Wavefront OBJ file of the C-alpha trace (Angstrom):
o trace
v 0.028 -0.053 0.110
v 1.002 3.557 -0.621
v 0.977 6.202 1.912
v -1.345 8.014 0.019
v -3.891 4.984 0.220
v -3.480 4.875 4.271
v -6.671 6.189 5.991
v -6.542 9.005 8.607
v -5.408 8.066 12.087
v -4.383 4.579 10.998
v -1.020 3.281 11.542
v 1.158 1.506 9.385
v 4.862 0.907 8.977
v 7.334 1.985 6.303
v 8.064 -0.935 4.086
v 10.347 1.190 1.544
v 10.908 4.650 -0.126
v 10.863 4.096 -4.234
v 13.519 5.789 -6.209
v 12.870 6.889 -9.501
v 16.092 7.410 -10.867
v 19.567 6.396 -9.910
v 20.205 9.582 -7.656
v 16.954 10.241 -6.517
v 16.973 13.281 -4.308
v 13.328 13.293 -2.985
v 13.723 9.483 -2.172
v 16.947 10.056 -0.371
v 15.365 13.286 1.394
v 12.564 11.117 2.596
v 14.887 8.603 3.729
v 16.831 11.175 5.886
v 13.501 12.807 7.435
v 13.189 9.170 9.026
v 11.030 7.377 6.191
v 13.112 4.233 6.733
v 12.023 0.276 6.705
v 10.148 -0.869 10.400
v 9.424 2.983 11.168
v 5.599 3.832 12.161
v 3.815 6.440 10.496
v 0.294 7.742 10.255
v -1.224 10.754 8.366
v -2.780 13.313 11.015
v -4.489 15.406 8.781
v -5.027 16.972 5.024
v -5.093 20.200 3.423
v -8.410 21.427 2.444
v -8.319 21.433 -1.186
v -7.601 18.276 -3.089
v -6.246 16.581 0.228
v -2.898 18.333 -0.533
v -0.665 18.272 1.566
v -0.690 15.547 4.035
v 0.374 16.042 7.357
v 2.484 12.689 8.189
v 3.620 11.769 11.595
v 6.765 9.509 11.173
v 7.624 8.420 15.069
v 7.417 11.685 17.075
v 7.753 14.089 13.967
v 5.206 15.523 11.764
v 6.117 16.492 8.137
v 3.791 18.096 5.592
v 4.406 16.200 2.382
v 2.663 16.753 -1.142
v 0.487 13.557 -2.272
v 3.373 12.881 -5.284
v 6.088 12.411 -2.618
v 4.117 10.624 -0.064
v 3.111 8.205 -3.115
v 6.575 7.204 -3.138
v 6.499 5.656 0.364
v 5.250 1.767 0.586
v 3.926 0.540 3.801
v 3.139 -2.596 5.418
v 0.634 -2.929 8.081
v 2.424 -5.255 10.390
v 5.830 -4.375 11.692
v 8.600 -6.203 10.696
v 9.945 -9.144 12.785
l 1 2 3 4 5 6 7 8 9 10 11 12 13 14 15 16 17 18 19 20 21 22 23 24 25 26 27 28 29 30 31 32 33 34 35 36 37 38 39 40 41 42 43 44 45 46 47 48 49 50 51 52 53 54 55 56 57 58 59 60 61 62 63 64 65 66 67 68 69 70 71 72 73 74 75 76 77 78 79 80 81
């Protein structure tokens, strides 16, 4: 499932961040912000127009992400064992 498909206030866990090119700056930045495998995430809120941006909580930190950025984060519902 993509982060953009996650219902609000539902916890999930990062599986991976998709790279669209060999040196993908956006994917690298998402990982630097904490979107790494096994990290707990949830969508806290969404903007009023087209649900953009998404307010996403990773661990104890919140970020505003555009839907195109959030769509690169793949999730799983269960933590990695």
